[in-house]
C-alpha positions as CSV (number, residue, x, y, z in Angstrom):
1,R,-45.6,156.6,107.6
2,T,-44.6,153.9,105.0
3,S,-47.2,151.2,106.2
4,A,-49.7,151.8,103.3
5,R,-47.0,151.6,100.6
6,P,-47.3,148.5,98.4
7,L,-44.4,146.5,99.8
8,P,-45.1,146.8,103.6
9,S,-48.6,146.5,103.0
10,Q,-47.9,143.4,101.1
11,R,-50.1,144.3,98.1
12,I,-47.0,143.0,96.0
13,S,-44.6,140.5,96.9
14,Q,-40.6,141.4,97.5
15,T,-40.0,139.1,94.1
16,E,-42.4,141.5,92.3
17,A,-40.7,144.6,93.8
18,I,-37.4,143.1,92.9
19,A,-38.5,142.3,89.4
20,F,-40.1,145.6,88.7
21,T,-36.8,147.5,89.9
22,V,-34.6,145.5,87.8
23,I,-36.7,145.7,84.7
24,S,-37.5,149.6,85.1
25,G,-33.7,150.0,85.8
26,M,-32.4,148.2,83.0
27,L,-34.9,150.1,80.8
28,G,-34.1,153.5,82.1
29,F,-30.2,152.5,81.7
30,G,-30.6,151.4,78.1
31,I,-32.8,154.6,77.2
32,L,-30.3,156.8,78.8
33,I,-27.3,155.3,77.1
34,S,-29.1,155.2,73.8
35,K,-30.8,158.4,73.7
36,V,-28.8,160.7,75.8
37,N,-25.2,159.6,76.6
38,V,-23.2,157.5,78.9
39,I,-22.0,159.6,81.4
40,S,-25.7,160.4,82.1
41,A,-26.5,156.6,82.1
42,F,-23.8,155.5,84.5
43,L,-24.4,158.8,86.8
44,T,-28.1,157.6,87.2
45,F,-26.8,154.0,87.8
46,A,-24.3,155.0,90.5
47,S,-27.2,157.3,92.1
48,M,-29.6,153.9,92.1
49,L,-26.8,151.9,93.5
50,L,-26.0,154.4,96.3
51,Y,-29.7,154.9,97.1
52,G,-30.6,151.3,97.1
53,F,-27.6,149.6,98.8
54,M,-26.1,152.0,101.0
55,Y,-28.3,154.8,102.0
56,T,-31.6,152.6,102.3
57,P,-30.2,150.0,104.5
58,M,-28.2,152.4,106.6
59,K,-31.4,154.3,107.4
60,K,-32.0,151.3,110.1
61,I,-28.5,151.5,111.5
62,S,-27.5,155.2,111.8
63,S,-28.3,158.6,111.3
64,F,-25.1,159.1,109.4
65,S,-27.4,157.9,106.5
66,V,-28.5,161.3,105.8
67,F,-25.0,162.2,104.6
68,I,-24.9,159.2,102.5
69,G,-28.4,160.0,101.0
70,A,-27.2,163.4,100.2
71,I,-25.2,161.9,97.4
72,P,-27.8,160.2,95.3
73,G,-30.1,163.1,96.3
74,A,-27.6,165.7,94.8
75,L,-26.8,163.6,91.5
76,P,-29.9,164.3,89.5
77,P,-28.8,168.1,88.6
78,L,-25.6,166.8,87.6
79,I,-27.2,164.1,85.6
80,G,-29.4,166.9,83.8
81,Y,-26.2,168.8,83.2
82,A,-24.1,166.2,81.9
83,A,-27.1,165.4,79.3
84,A,-27.6,169.1,78.4
85,V,-23.8,169.4,77.7
86,E,-23.9,166.4,75.6
87,M,-27.1,168.0,73.5
88,V,-25.2,171.4,73.2
89,R,-22.5,169.6,71.3
């Protein structure tokens, strides 16, 4: 299912994927913290960490990863709520 994606198909290197992830993550965090609010930025950062360093590696180990993945999967509405509450103030 994922074999045609850029990293598994080796169209990009692991170094390029990591560099893109770090740069886009830092840019997104910076935009959120400067244009929206700190709570939204840190919830997004927590979601990225949970997804990248807990859910993704756990998929190969256990089906319990579904429960771990539910947390970063549920955070976007909370991030939106935190951003909206700040805009109303």
